[in-house]
N, C-alpha and C positions, 0 to 999 in steps of 0.2 A: 662795693656791695656785691655779694654773690647772688645770682639769680637762679641757680640750679641748672643752667644750660651750659654744657661743656664749651669751653672757649678754644679747644684744640681738637683735631681729628687724628685718630690713629690709623696707620697704614696696615695694621693687622686685619686680615679679612674676618668678617663675622662667621659664626659657625654655619649659618644658613647659606652662605656663599661658597663654602668650601666644597670642593669636588670629592666624592667618595673615593677612598683609596682602596685598591685591591690588596687583600691580605697576601703576604708573600707565600703563605701556605695554601692559598686557594687554587684549585685546579679546575680548569675549564675543559670539559670533555670535547675532544675534537669530533667534528662531524665526519662520519664514515662516508667515503665516496659511494654514491649510489644508494644511500640510505633511504631515499624517497621511494625506491622501487621495492622495498622490503615491507611496506605497509599492506594491510589487507585491501584489496581493490574495492572501490566504491562503484556499484552498478545500479542502474535505474529501472531494471525490468521489474514488473509487478507480480510475476508468478514464481513459484518455487523452481520449476524447471528452467524458466527463462533466466532467473538470477544465477542458477547453478551453471548454465552454459556460458553466460557472460563472464562469470567469475573465473572459470577455467581459461577462457580465452585471454582475459586480462592477466592472469598469473603467468601464462606463457609469454606474453609480451614483456611483463616486468622482469621475468627471469632472463630473457634475452638482453634487455637493456642493462640489467645488473651485471651480467657477465662481461659486458663491454667496459665496465669501470674497473675490472680487476687487472692489475699490472702483473702479467704472468712472470715477468723476469724477476719479480721479488720473491718468488716461491720455488721451493723444490717440488718435484712431481707429487710427493706425498702431501706436502703442505698445500699445494694447489687443489688437490682432491678434497682435502679437509675444508679448505676455504669454500669451495663450491657447495659442499654438502651442508654448510651452515644455512643455506637458503631454506631448506626444509623445516628448520626450527623457527623461522620468522613468522610473523602474522600472515605474510603472503603465502608462504609455504604451507602453513596450517590450514589455509583456506581450502586446500584440496580435500583434506579429511572432512571439513565442515560440509562441503558440497556433497560428498558421498552420504553423509549422515542425513542431510535434509531430504535428499531424493529417496532414501530408504524409508524415512518416516512418511513421506507422501505415499509411497507404494503401500505401506502397511495400513495407513489410514483409509485409503480407497478400498482395500480388501475388506477392512472391518465394516465400512459403510455398505459394501455389497452384501456381506453376510447379514447385516442388520435388515436390509430390505428383503432379503430372502426369507429371513425368519418371520417378518411381518406377513409375507405372502403364504407362508406355510407354517402357521403356529402349531405347537404341539396340541394334540387332541387327546381324548380318552382312549382307552384300550380298543374299543370298537372302531374308532376312527383310524387308529394306527393299523388295525387289521385290514380295514378297507383300503388304506393307502398302499399297504404291502401287496394286496391282491391286484390293485390297479397297476402298480409298477411291474408286477410279474407278467400281466397281460401285455403291457406296453413293450416290455423287453422282448417278448416273443415276436411281436410285430417288427421290432427293429432288427432282431436276429434274422428274420425271414427276408428282410430287404438287403440282398447281397451287395448290390452296387448303388442302391438308392437310399442309403441310410439317412442322409441329410434330408431328403425329401420326406421320408417317413417321420423323422423327428419334427419337421415343420407341420406336417399333417396332425400329429398328436397335439402339438401346442395349439393349433388353430381350433381344434374341436374340444379342448380340455375345459372342464368346469373349474371354478375357482380353486377348490380343494385339490383337484387333479393337477392344475397348473403348478401349485406349490410343490407337489411331488416331482413333477418333471424338472422343475428348476433345481431341485436338489440332486436328482439322479442323472439327468441328461449330460451335464458337462463331463463328468468322469467317464460315462459310457461312450460318448462320442470320441473322446480322446483315445480310448482303448481301440476304437475302430479307425483311428488316424484322421478324424474329422474335427475341424475347429468349430466349437460350439458357438462362439460369438459371431464368426463369419457366416455360418450357415443359417443362423436363426435371427440375425439382426433385424430383418424387416418384420417378421411375425412378432417378435418380442416388443418392438416399438408400438405395435398395435394392441397386443394382449396385455402387456405389463410394461408400460412406458417408464415407470419409476425404476424398475429393475433394469431395463435396457440402458437408461442413463447411467446408473451405478456401475453396470457391467462395462460400459464403454470407458468410463473414467478409470476403472481398475485395470483394464487391458492397456490403456494408454500409459498409465502410471508405471506399469510393469515394463513396458517397452522403453519408456524414458529412463527408468532406473538402469536397465541393461545397457543402453547406449551410454549413459553417464559413467557406469562402471568401466566400460571399455575405454572411454576418454580418460578417466582417472588413471587407469593402468598405463596408457600411453604417456600421460604427463609424468607419472612417477619414473617411468623408464628413461625419459629424456632428461629428467633432472639429475640423473646419476652419471652424467658425463664427467670425464676426468680432465678435460681441457675446454676452455671457452670456444676454441675453434672447432670442436667436435659437435657442438650443439646444433641440432636441427629442430625447429619448432614442430610440434606434433600436429598431425592432421586430425582434427576433432570432428567427429560426426555430429551433426546438429540435432540435439535431442528435442529442440523446441517443436519439431513437427509432430511429436507425440505428446505434447503438453496437454494434460487433461483439463487445464484451467483456461485454455484459449478458445 
């Protein structure tokens, strides 16, 4: 009598036991030596300038390590130059452009914030107010012109005794006037501005710091791009990067 239970076992493996077979046409992409050095660096700094600086430093290290993986004997001189130039097209190489873009955006945003604060301190008035502002600046300029060697002191005195509306006029006109006399507006008026217009002083400091950080970063980027253009790994020297973090407006 048959019970429905097989009385013999087969040696043929079940489908679930079979190992997957690789297709003869399947191609496995080989891992390029040094590929881990071509990824965009991961940095932990919390500010724009800090991340930019750390990213440039990391890219320099990664490029150095990647160059060491290149077997120079496998290339002609032209082929070696082409191989090295490929780094600029990788996520690591493109980080350099991203660094420049983010610090430029920071510079522009701090400038815009300074202009906003300045507008709040010197809002547009009616025609009569505009005439009063013009007459006040004409008087102030005459005092500044008369201060041959003490123009910075004269500017501080004007700021100290200015009424609110007059302060707005001075904040509009003094920076360009003092520059024309070879005097730094932010350096010469820092203390009095902190007293008379603290919000403007803070915005001015951020804008000045961001501009300096941008210029330092631009210098560093130029140095980095120059060093990435080597024709042989043995010719590479890590660039000396100025630390832009000491001008970070967000620290």
